[in-house]
N, C-alpha and C positions, 0 to 999 in steps of 0.2 A: 243658706240651705243647711238643714240639719240632716246629716247622713243617716241612713239605715245601717246600724252596726250592732255587733254583739254586745249585750248588756254587761258582759264580763270585762270588756275593754275599759281600763281606767277606773274600775269600780272603787278601789281604795281611795284614789285621788278624788273622785266625785263625792264619796262619803265624807272625806276629810273636809272638803270645801263646804258641804252643807252643814257639817257640825260647826264649823267656824262662823258660818253666815247666819245661822238661825238656832237659838238655844232650844226652841221647841223641837226642831228636827234632831238636834243633838241628843235630846232625851229619847226620842223614838228610835234613833239609831243605836244608842247605847243599850236600850232595853232589848234589842234584837241583834245580838252580835253575829249570829249565823244566818241572818235573813237573806233569802234569795229574792231580789227585787221583782222577779217575775213569778214568785210562788203563788201569789193570789190569782194569776192568770191560769195556773194549772187547774183551777176549779172551774174554768170556763170551757165550753166546747171548742174543739179546734176550729180556727177561723182564718179564711183568706180575707182579702179586703172587703168583698161583698158580705161575707158572713159577719165581719166586724161592724160594718155599717148597719146590717140588719139588727145586730145586737144593740147597737147604740140607739137606733130609731125605736126599737122595742122598749128600751129603758127610759125614754124621754118622760120626765115627770113621774117616774116610778121609783119605789124603794128597791134596794138590792134584793130582798126576798121576793117581791112582786115580779121583778124582772126575771129572776131565776125561774119562777113558776111559769111565766108566759113563754120563755124560751124553751123550757122543757116540753110544753104542749106543742110548740111549733116543731121541735125535733121529732116528737112522736108522730106527727103527720108525714114525716119524710124518713121513716125507718130508723130514727134515732140520730140523725145528723141534721145540721143546718142546711137548707136548700141552696143549690146553685141557682143562678138567675133563671135559667130555663125551667128548672123544677118548680120554682115559685110561680112562674107564669102559667104553668100547666095545671095548677090546683085551683079549685073553685074558691074565689075570694071569700065566700061565706064560711068556708072551713077555717080560714085565717081569722075571721071575725070570732068564730066560736072558740078559737084558741086564746083569745084575749086581746087581739090587736084592734085598735080603733079603725074605722073606715079611712080616716086621714092617714094613719100610718100605713095601712094596706096600699093606699094610692101612691104614697111616696116610694115604698119598696117595689111596687110594680113598675113605676116610672123608671126607677134606677135599673131594674132588671131588664126592661125593654131596651134601654140605651146600651146595656152591656151585651145584649144578644143581637141587636141589629147593627152593631159596629160603630155607633156614635161614640162609645167609650170602650176602652180596653184596659182590663185590670193590670196587665203587665206594664203597660205604658204609664198608667196612673201611679203605680207603685214606685216608679223611678222619678217622678216629678218633684221639684222642690216644694217645700211646704206651702208657699203662697200660691203656686200654680195649681197644686192639688186642691187647695181650698176653693179657688176660683172655679175649677171644673165642677166640683161636686155641690157647692152651695148654689149653683144655678138650678138645681132640682128643688122644686117646692117641698118643704118639710125637712130639708137637710140644711142645718145651720153650721156655723163654724165649730161649735163644741161637739156636734155629732161627728164631723170629719176628724177633729183632733182626737176624739176617743178612738176612732179606727186607726189613726196614725200611731197612737200609743200601743194598741193591742196587736194589730196585724203587721205594722211596718217597723215597730221598734224605734221610732224617732226619739231623739234624746232630750229635746227641749220643749215638751208639750205639757200644758196644764189645761184642765177642764173646768173652767169657772162656772159653767152652767150645770154641772153634774150634781145631782142631789146628794148622792152618797159622799162625794168629796166635800161638799159644803158642810154636811153634818159632821164629817170627820174633823174638819178644820175647826168647827165650833167647839167640839169636845177637846181637841188637842190644845187649842189656844185659849180654852176656858172663856169663850165669848158668851155674853148674855143674850145673844141673838144669832140666828143663822146668817152667815155673811152673804152679802150680795155678790153678784158676779164681779163688780168693780172692786169690792173689798178682797175677794179671792185673788184677783190679778195683782193688787197692790201688795198683798202678803207674799205672793209668789215671785215678785220682782227680784227679791234677794236670792232666789234659788237659781237664777240663770247662771250658766247654760245647762243646768242639770234639773230642770223642772220635772222631767219625766220620772227621775229617781225619787225626788221629793214626793211627787204625786203617788208613786208606788207605795212608799212607806205609809202615807196617809190612807190609801185604799186598803192596805193590810189591816189597819185598825177598823175600817168599816166592815170588812169581811169577818174579822174576829168578833165584832159586836153582833153581826147577823147570825153567827153560829153559836153564840153564847147561850147556854141553857137558861130558860126563864127563871126568875127569882121566885122561890116558893112563898 
């Protein structure tokens, strides 16, 4: 089990481990001496477990900018915040479609919201489960796969050894950082990340930071 813990605990040790384990990460770490590994998350709206799952489902197969735009439209429907499960169920699904969610994603999020409101699932209980049990509970819902759950584990639960091989932004960041001539497959991401254990979340955070930097860079004239 990977415990939910403060990212500040053991951070110098984790950085040192990753620097020794992977020269590409060593460069990213050395280029960001004052980097806060959760700084990129400060650009995201506040999220509990449901909010993080909503964010991850929304971002499936989308770029970082496209995900941000869709999430902003969803927030606008709910007074500027991500909805709680009951709030999402109370809104007309057509409004979610107009915000940019596909009908498949709307169905997934409503299914999850129903389970959280009728007692079949409990966010507080889910948040304490070991990684494998949490994955088993949530991937039973159609449209929620392992990478979606692991994204929520990283963002909302601060689990320390999480990697997101299916995440498009991470795959693009790895392609750039490792100077690959192709976008890595999920299997290739997992193979690259194997050397990062047990600090895959920190390594992922450094790579995500490059994805967010690229998304915010001004266009070249």
